[in-house]
C-alpha positions in Angstrom: 0.2 -0.1 0.1 1.5 3.1 -1.2 -1.1 6.1 0.1 0.2 9.6 0.0 -1.4 13.1 0.9 -3.6 14.3 -2.1 -2.1 17.7 -2.9 -2.9 18.4 -6.8 -5.3 17.5 -9.4 -3.0 14.5 -10.7 -2.8 13.1 -7.3 -6.6 13.0 -6.8 -7.0 11.7 -10.2 -4.6 9.1 -9.4 -6.3 8.3 -6.0 -9.7 8.1 -7.8 -8.5 5.5 -10.5 -7.1 3.6 -7.7 -10.2 3.6 -5.9 -12.3 2.2 -8.9 -9.9 -0.6 -8.7 -10.0 -1.8 -5.1 -13.7 -0.9 -4.8 -15.0 -3.9 -3.7 -12.1 -4.7 -1.6 -12.9 -7.0 1.7 -12.9 -4.9 4.6 -9.8 -5.7 7.2 -7.7 -7.0 4.2 -4.7 -4.7 3.0 -6.7 -3.5 0.1 -9.7 -2.6 2.3 -7.5 -0.7 4.8 -6.0 0.9 1.6 -9.8 1.7 0.4 -10.8 3.2 3.5 -7.8 5.7 3.6 -8.2 6.5 0.0 -11.7 7.5 0.8 -10.8 9.8 4.0 -8.0 11.5 1.7 -10.4 12.0 -1.3 -13.2 13.6 0.9 -10.6 15.8 2.3 -9.2 17.1 -0.7 -13.0 17.5 -2.2 -14.1 19.2 0.7 -11.2 21.9 0.4 -11.3 22.1 -3.1 -14.7 21.5 -4.1 -16.6 22.7 -1.2 -20.6 22.3 -1.3 -22.4 25.5 0.0 -25.6 24.2 1.4 -26.8 27.7 2.1 -29.9 28.8 -0.1 -29.4 31.8 -2.2 
């Protein structure tokens, strides 16, 4: 498992591609752990760079 912080759009796209590959990994397996960690990192990146404003205009 080689997981790194997502700092650029390229990192983000690579993380999404890897997520697709291991999407059905079993929980508790090495790939399952990687899936969980990638999900957290992707969510953090999206919250910072693609925020969703839920406030009505």
